[in-house]
LONUPA-850860 format. One record per residue (C-alpha): residue number from 1; residue in three letters; x, y negated, z negated. Coordinates in steps of 0.2 Angstrom, whole numbers, plus 5000, padded with zeros to 4 digits. Layout:
LONUPA-850860
+-----+------+------+-------+------+
| pos | code | east | north |   up |
+-----+------+------+-------+------+
| NUM |  ALA |    X |     Y |    Z |
...
+-----+------+------+-------+------+
END
This chain:
LONUPA-850860
+-----+------+------+-------+------+
| pos | code | east | north |   up |
+-----+------+------+-------+------+
|   1 |  MET | 5541 |  4486 | 4449 |
|   2 |  THR | 5533 |  4493 | 4465 |
|   3 |  THR | 5521 |  4508 | 4465 |
|   4 |  ASP | 5529 |  4514 | 4482 |
|   5 |  SER | 5536 |  4531 | 4484 |
|   6 |  LYS | 5554 |  4526 | 4480 |
|   7 |  PRO | 5558 |  4510 | 4469 |
|   8 |  ALA | 5563 |  4495 | 4478 |
|   9 |  TRP | 5579 |  4494 | 4468 |
|  10 |  ASP | 5585 |  4511 | 4473 |
|  11 |  VAL | 5580 |  4507 | 4492 |
|  12 |  LEU | 5590 |  4491 | 4491 |
|  13 |  GLY | 5606 |  4500 | 4484 |
|  14 |  ALA | 5605 |  4513 | 4497 |
|  15 |  ALA | 5602 |  4501 | 4511 |
|  16 |  ALA | 5615 |  4489 | 4506 |
|  17 |  ALA | 5628 |  4503 | 4505 |
|  18 |  GLN | 5624 |  4508 | 4523 |
|  19 |  ALA | 5625 |  4489 | 4529 |
|  20 |  GLY | 5640 |  4484 | 4518 |
|  21 |  VAL | 5631 |  4471 | 4508 |
|  22 |  GLU | 5635 |  4466 | 4490 |
|  23 |  THR | 5621 |  4467 | 4478 |
|  24 |  GLU | 5629 |  4463 | 4461 |
|  25 |  GLY | 5619 |  4450 | 4454 |
|  26 |  ALA | 5604 |  4452 | 4465 |
|  27 |  GLN | 5589 |  4443 | 4459 |
|  28 |  LEU | 5570 |  4448 | 4463 |
|  29 |  ILE | 5562 |  4434 | 4472 |
|  30 |  ARG | 5545 |  4443 | 4475 |
|  31 |  ASP | 5536 |  4460 | 4473 |
|  32 |  GLY | 5521 |  4460 | 4484 |
|  33 |  SER | 5517 |  4469 | 4501 |
|  34 |  ASN | 5536 |  4466 | 4503 |
|  35 |  VAL | 5549 |  4466 | 4490 |
|  36 |  MET | 5563 |  4453 | 4492 |
|  37 |  TYR | 5579 |  4450 | 4483 |
|  38 |  ARG | 5592 |  4436 | 4483 |
|  39 |  LEU | 5609 |  4443 | 4486 |
|  40 |  PRO | 5626 |  4435 | 4486 |
|  41 |  GLY | 5632 |  4425 | 4500 |
|  42 |  GLY | 5615 |  4417 | 4504 |
|  43 |  VAL | 5608 |  4434 | 4509 |
|  44 |  VAL | 5590 |  4439 | 4506 |
|  45 |  ALA | 5585 |  4458 | 4507 |
|  46 |  ARG | 5566 |  4461 | 4513 |
|  47 |  ILE | 5560 |  4478 | 4509 |
|  48 |  GLY | 5544 |  4484 | 4518 |
|  49 |  ARG | 5532 |  4497 | 4513 |
|  50 |  PRO | 5535 |  4516 | 4518 |
|  51 |  GLY | 5531 |  4518 | 4536 |
|  52 |  THR | 5533 |  4500 | 4542 |
|  53 |  ALA | 5549 |  4501 | 4551 |
|  54 |  ASP | 5541 |  4495 | 4568 |
|  55 |  THR | 5533 |  4480 | 4559 |
|  56 |  ALA | 5550 |  4475 | 4552 |
|  57 |  ARG | 5558 |  4477 | 4569 |
|  58 |  ARG | 5546 |  4467 | 4577 |
|  59 |  GLU | 5548 |  4453 | 4563 |
|  60 |  VAL | 5566 |  4452 | 4567 |
|  61 |  GLU | 5562 |  4451 | 4586 |
|  62 |  THR | 5549 |  4437 | 4582 |
|  63 |  ALA | 5562 |  4427 | 4573 |
|  64 |  THR | 5574 |  4428 | 4587 |
|  65 |  TRP | 5560 |  4423 | 4600 |
|  66 |  LEU | 5554 |  4408 | 4589 |
|  67 |  ALA | 5572 |  4401 | 4589 |
|  68 |  SER | 5573 |  4403 | 4608 |
|  69 |  GLN | 5556 |  4393 | 4608 |
|  70 |  GLY | 5562 |  4378 | 4597 |
|  71 |  ILE | 5551 |  4383 | 4582 |
|  72 |  PRO | 5561 |  4383 | 4566 |
|  73 |  ALA | 5558 |  4399 | 4557 |
|  74 |  VAL | 5567 |  4409 | 4544 |
|  75 |  LYS | 5583 |  4416 | 4552 |
|  76 |  VAL | 5590 |  4434 | 4552 |
|  77 |  VAL | 5608 |  4437 | 4547 |
|  78 |  ALA | 5615 |  4441 | 4564 |
|  79 |  GLU | 5631 |  4448 | 4557 |
|  80 |  LEU | 5623 |  4463 | 4549 |
|  81 |  ALA | 5615 |  4478 | 4557 |
|  82 |  GLN | 5596 |  4475 | 4555 |
|  83 |  LEU | 5584 |  4487 | 4550 |
|  84 |  VAL | 5590 |  4500 | 4538 |
|  85 |  VAL | 5578 |  4513 | 4533 |
|  86 |  VAL | 5578 |  4522 | 4517 |
|  87 |  ALA | 5565 |  4534 | 4511 |
|  88 |  GLU | 5554 |  4527 | 4525 |
|  89 |  ARG | 5555 |  4510 | 4519 |
|  90 |  PRO | 5563 |  4497 | 4531 |
|  91 |  VAL | 5576 |  4484 | 4525 |
|  92 |  THR | 5580 |  4469 | 4534 |
|  93 |  TRP | 5593 |  4455 | 4530 |
|  94 |  TRP | 5588 |  4436 | 4531 |
|  95 |  ARG | 5597 |  4419 | 4528 |
|  96 |  LEU | 5592 |  4411 | 4511 |
|  97 |  LEU | 5582 |  4396 | 4514 |
|  98 |  PRO | 5589 |  4379 | 4508 |
|  99 |  PRO | 5580 |  4370 | 4493 |
| 100 |  HIS | 5562 |  4367 | 4499 |
| 101 |  ARG | 5544 |  4363 | 4494 |
| 102 |  PRO | 5528 |  4371 | 4502 |
| 103 |  ALA | 5520 |  4361 | 4516 |
| 104 |  ILE | 5506 |  4349 | 4514 |
| 105 |  PRO | 5491 |  4353 | 4525 |
| 106 |  ALA | 5496 |  4340 | 4539 |
| 107 |  GLU | 5513 |  4349 | 4540 |
| 108 |  LEU | 5505 |  4366 | 4541 |
| 109 |  ALA | 5494 |  4360 | 4555 |
| 110 |  THR | 5508 |  4354 | 4565 |
| 111 |  VAL | 5517 |  4370 | 4565 |
| 112 |  LEU | 5502 |  4380 | 4569 |
| 113 |  LYS | 5498 |  4369 | 4583 |
| 114 |  ALA | 5515 |  4372 | 4590 |
| 115 |  VAL | 5513 |  4391 | 4587 |
| 116 |  HIS | 5496 |  4391 | 4596 |
| 117 |  SER | 5503 |  4382 | 4610 |
| 118 |  LEU | 5516 |  4396 | 4614 |
| 119 |  ASP | 5513 |  4408 | 4630 |
| 120 |  VAL | 5510 |  4426 | 4624 |
| 121 |  PRO | 5528 |  4434 | 4626 |
| 122 |  ILE | 5533 |  4450 | 4634 |
| 123 |  ARG | 5546 |  4453 | 4620 |
| 124 |  PRO | 5542 |  4454 | 4606 |
| 125 |  GLU | 5527 |  4464 | 4610 |
| 126 |  LEU | 5514 |  4457 | 4598 |
| 127 |  PRO | 5499 |  4467 | 4593 |
| 128 |  LEU | 5481 |  4462 | 4594 |
| 129 |  HIS | 5476 |  4454 | 4578 |
| 130 |  ASN | 5466 |  4466 | 4567 |
| 131 |  PRO | 5458 |  4457 | 4552 |
| 132 |  PHE | 5452 |  4474 | 4544 |
| 133 |  VAL | 5469 |  4482 | 4543 |
| 134 |  ASP | 5472 |  4491 | 4526 |
| 135 |  ILE | 5456 |  4485 | 4519 |
| 136 |  ALA | 5447 |  4501 | 4518 |
| 137 |  ALA | 5463 |  4511 | 4513 |
| 138 |  ARG | 5466 |  4499 | 4498 |
| 139 |  ILE | 5448 |  4499 | 4492 |
| 140 |  ARG | 5448 |  4518 | 4493 |
| 141 |  ALA | 5464 |  4520 | 4483 |
| 142 |  ALA | 5459 |  4507 | 4470 |
| 143 |  THR | 5456 |  4519 | 4456 |
| 144 |  SER | 5455 |  4506 | 4442 |
| 145 |  ILE | 5438 |  4499 | 4449 |
| 146 |  SER | 5421 |  4507 | 4447 |
| 147 |  VAL | 5414 |  4519 | 4459 |
| 148 |  ASP | 5399 |  4507 | 4461 |
| 149 |  ASP | 5411 |  4493 | 4465 |
| 150 |  ARG | 5421 |  4503 | 4477 |
| 151 |  GLU | 5405 |  4508 | 4486 |
| 152 |  TRP | 5399 |  4491 | 4487 |
| 153 |  LEU | 5415 |  4485 | 4494 |
| 154 |  LEU | 5415 |  4498 | 4508 |
| 155 |  GLN | 5398 |  4494 | 4513 |
| 156 |  ARG | 5402 |  4475 | 4514 |
| 157 |  LEU | 5417 |  4480 | 4525 |
| 158 |  ASP | 5406 |  4490 | 4536 |
| 159 |  GLN | 5394 |  4475 | 4538 |
| 160 |  LEU | 5408 |  4462 | 4541 |
| 161 |  GLN | 5415 |  4473 | 4554 |
| 162 |  ALA | 5398 |  4474 | 4563 |
| 163 |  ASP | 5396 |  4454 | 4561 |
| 164 |  TYR | 5414 |  4451 | 4568 |
| 165 |  HIS | 5412 |  4461 | 4584 |
| 166 |  GLN | 5397 |  4452 | 4589 |
| 167 |  LEU | 5407 |  4436 | 4589 |
| 168 |  LYS | 5413 |  4429 | 4605 |
| 169 |  THR | 5427 |  4419 | 4598 |
| 170 |  THR | 5436 |  4436 | 4594 |
| 171 |  GLU | 5440 |  4436 | 4613 |
| 172 |  GLY | 5453 |  4422 | 4610 |
| 173 |  ARG | 5471 |  4426 | 4615 |
| 174 |  PHE | 5483 |  4414 | 4605 |
| 175 |  VAL | 5499 |  4418 | 4597 |
| 176 |  LEU | 5495 |  4419 | 4578 |
| 177 |  HIS | 5505 |  4418 | 4562 |
| 178 |  GLY | 5492 |  4429 | 4554 |
| 179 |  ASP | 5495 |  4423 | 4536 |
| 180 |  ALA | 5495 |  4404 | 4538 |
| 181 |  TRP | 5495 |  4394 | 4522 |
| 182 |  GLN | 5506 |  4381 | 4514 |
| 183 |  GLY | 5517 |  4393 | 4506 |
| 184 |  ASN | 5522 |  4401 | 4522 |
| 185 |  VAL | 5530 |  4385 | 4528 |
| 186 |  ALA | 5545 |  4379 | 4519 |
| 187 |  VAL | 5549 |  4360 | 4520 |
| 188 |  PRO | 5568 |  4356 | 4516 |
| 189 |  GLU | 5572 |  4339 | 4509 |
| 190 |  ASN | 5581 |  4335 | 4525 |
| 191 |  GLY | 5575 |  4345 | 4540 |
| 192 |  GLN | 5560 |  4352 | 4550 |
| 193 |  PRO | 5547 |  4363 | 4542 |
| 194 |  ILE | 5552 |  4382 | 4542 |
| 195 |  LEU | 5540 |  4396 | 4546 |
| 196 |  LEU | 5541 |  4411 | 4535 |
| 197 |  ASP | 5533 |  4428 | 4533 |
| 198 |  LEU | 5533 |  4433 | 4552 |
| 199 |  GLU | 5527 |  4451 | 4550 |
| 200 |  ALA | 5509 |  4447 | 4554 |
| 201 |  PHE | 5512 |  4438 | 4570 |
| 202 |  SER | 5500 |  4444 | 4583 |
| 203 |  ILE | 5488 |  4439 | 4597 |
| 204 |  GLY | 5470 |  4434 | 4594 |
| 205 |  PRO | 5457 |  4420 | 4590 |
| 206 |  LYS | 5466 |  4405 | 4583 |
| 207 |  GLN | 5452 |  4404 | 4570 |
| 208 |  TRP | 5462 |  4417 | 4560 |
| 209 |  ASP | 5476 |  4404 | 4557 |
| 210 |  LEU | 5463 |  4390 | 4552 |
| 211 |  VAL | 5452 |  4400 | 4541 |
| 212 |  GLN | 5463 |  4402 | 4526 |
| 213 |  ILE | 5465 |  4383 | 4522 |
| 214 |  ALA | 5447 |  4381 | 4526 |
| 215 |  VAL | 5442 |  4394 | 4514 |
| 216 |  ASP | 5453 |  4385 | 4501 |
| 217 |  TYR | 5444 |  4369 | 4504 |
| 218 |  THR | 5426 |  4376 | 4505 |
| 219 |  ASP | 5426 |  4390 | 4493 |
| 220 |  PHE | 5440 |  4387 | 4480 |
| 221 |  ALA | 5441 |  4367 | 4480 |
| 222 |  ARG | 5460 |  4369 | 4481 |
| 223 |  LEU | 5461 |  4354 | 4493 |
| 224 |  THR | 5454 |  4336 | 4492 |
| 225 |  ASP | 5443 |  4330 | 4506 |
| 226 |  ALA | 5458 |  4319 | 4512 |
| 227 |  ASP | 5470 |  4334 | 4512 |
| 228 |  TYR | 5458 |  4345 | 4523 |
| 229 |  LYS | 5454 |  4330 | 4534 |
| 230 |  SER | 5472 |  4328 | 4537 |
| 231 |  PHE | 5474 |  4346 | 4542 |
| 232 |  VAL | 5459 |  4345 | 4555 |
| 233 |  THR | 5465 |  4329 | 4562 |
| 234 |  THR | 5483 |  4334 | 4564 |
| 235 |  TYR | 5478 |  4350 | 4572 |
| 236 |  GLY | 5467 |  4341 | 4583 |
| 237 |  ASP | 5453 |  4353 | 4585 |
| 238 |  ASP | 5435 |  4355 | 4579 |
| 239 |  ASP | 5433 |  4359 | 4561 |
| 240 |  ILE | 5431 |  4378 | 4559 |
| 241 |  THR | 5419 |  4375 | 4544 |
| 242 |  GLU | 5407 |  4367 | 4555 |
| 243 |  THR | 5406 |  4382 | 4567 |
| 244 |  PRO | 5393 |  4396 | 4566 |
| 245 |  GLU | 5407 |  4410 | 4565 |
| 246 |  PHE | 5415 |  4401 | 4550 |
| 247 |  ARG | 5406 |  4412 | 4537 |
| 248 |  THR | 5411 |  4429 | 4545 |
| 249 |  PHE | 5429 |  4423 | 4546 |
| 250 |  ALA | 5429 |  4417 | 4529 |
| 251 |  ASP | 5420 |  4432 | 4521 |
| 252 |  ILE | 5433 |  4444 | 4529 |
| 253 |  GLN | 5447 |  4434 | 4523 |
| 254 |  GLU | 5440 |  4434 | 4505 |
| 255 |  LEU | 5437 |  4453 | 4506 |
| 256 |  ARG | 5456 |  4455 | 4511 |
| 257 |  TRP | 5461 |  4445 | 4495 |
| 258 |  VAL | 5450 |  4456 | 4484 |
| 259 |  ALA | 5456 |  4472 | 4492 |
| 260 |  PHE | 5474 |  4467 | 4489 |
| 261 |  ALA | 5470 |  4463 | 4470 |
| 262 |  ALA | 5462 |  4480 | 4469 |
| 263 |  SER | 5477 |  4489 | 4476 |
| 264 |  LYS | 5488 |  4481 | 4463 |
| 265 |  ALA | 5476 |  4484 | 4448 |
| 266 |  ALA | 5481 |  4502 | 4444 |
| 267 |  ASP | 5498 |  4496 | 4438 |
| 268 |  SER | 5494 |  4479 | 4431 |
| 269 |  PRO | 5481 |  4474 | 4418 |
| 270 |  ASN | 5482 |  4456 | 4425 |
| 271 |  ALA | 5478 |  4462 | 4443 |
| 272 |  ALA | 5465 |  4474 | 4436 |
| 273 |  ARG | 5456 |  4459 | 4428 |
| 274 |  GLU | 5458 |  4448 | 4443 |
| 275 |  ALA | 5451 |  4462 | 4454 |
| 276 |  ARG | 5435 |  4463 | 4444 |
| 277 |  HIS | 5433 |  4444 | 4443 |
| 278 |  ARG | 5435 |  4443 | 4463 |
| 279 |  ILE | 5422 |  4457 | 4465 |
| 280 |  ALA | 5410 |  4448 | 4453 |
| 281 |  CYS | 5412 |  4433 | 4464 |
| 282 |  LEU | 5408 |  4442 | 4480 |
| 283 |  GLN | 5393 |  4450 | 4472 |
| 284 |  GLY | 5386 |  4433 | 4468 |
| 285 |  GLU | 5389 |  4433 | 4449 |
| 286 |  GLU | 5400 |  4417 | 4450 |
| 287 |  SER | 5395 |  4402 | 4459 |
| 288 |  ARG | 5407 |  4393 | 4471 |
| 289 |  PRO | 5420 |  4385 | 4469 |
| 290 |  TRP | 5429 |  4400 | 4463 |
| 291 |  THR | 5445 |  4401 | 4454 |
| 292 |  TRP | 5456 |  4416 | 4458 |
| 293 |  SER | 5473 |  4418 | 4451 |
| 294 |  ALA | 5488 |  4422 | 4461 |
| 295 |  LEU | 5496 |  4439 | 4460 |
+-----+------+------+-------+------+
END
């Protein structure tokens, strides 16, 4: 399931015992950077990677703060003691979402516009956005890719870091979601869109929340012209794809996705194939628009 030091299922059992949470019949929702289980009583357990307790604590604080600002977001289970740490892995407890669908581009734009309009809070103390976090570590730890590919990725990382630090737009100070795509906004049948995955909330240039959907449009053709136009129009700002800094933001985002695939490759043949494919795309062996499979 997960390659971290203690299996997520064992972590869940120990954390649930401490918090008095029932786990019989638990169902795995997702096994990614975080592992999530659906538990009885409409509770969702979110298990972070080792050493991420501070991030988990800030995520809980962020959810509470967003509620106070009138922005619908995933809710913590207030009746339970938050942040149980087992084998250095943080476990937090959340309310199960009602039946929902992913946001359409215009709905995502509406949510991002509201988030970007918020004043930078004192609490939670949001970190400065770092687009390069974990990239080098994931590339170096990716033993399933070739030595040549690993060195190429690290050199590309060095170049993108140099390019990024020359951009004036990196001085922007907006509240960011940090992983803004349609799947991180849940839209119930009757109700407002709900913002999910709050762990990457940070302070930085708003381009980071705009580039992911822009790349989906320009480099992957996942959006129609009409869908992307609806996003830009609803957000009400200039189209990031027409700015000189777009390619740097886009290249960093895509390198992040490649590094994530490489980090999963050692334990998954599918991830290994996908990592090799993504690297080939970056190296110019495949022409855009690319097709990358989700992991």
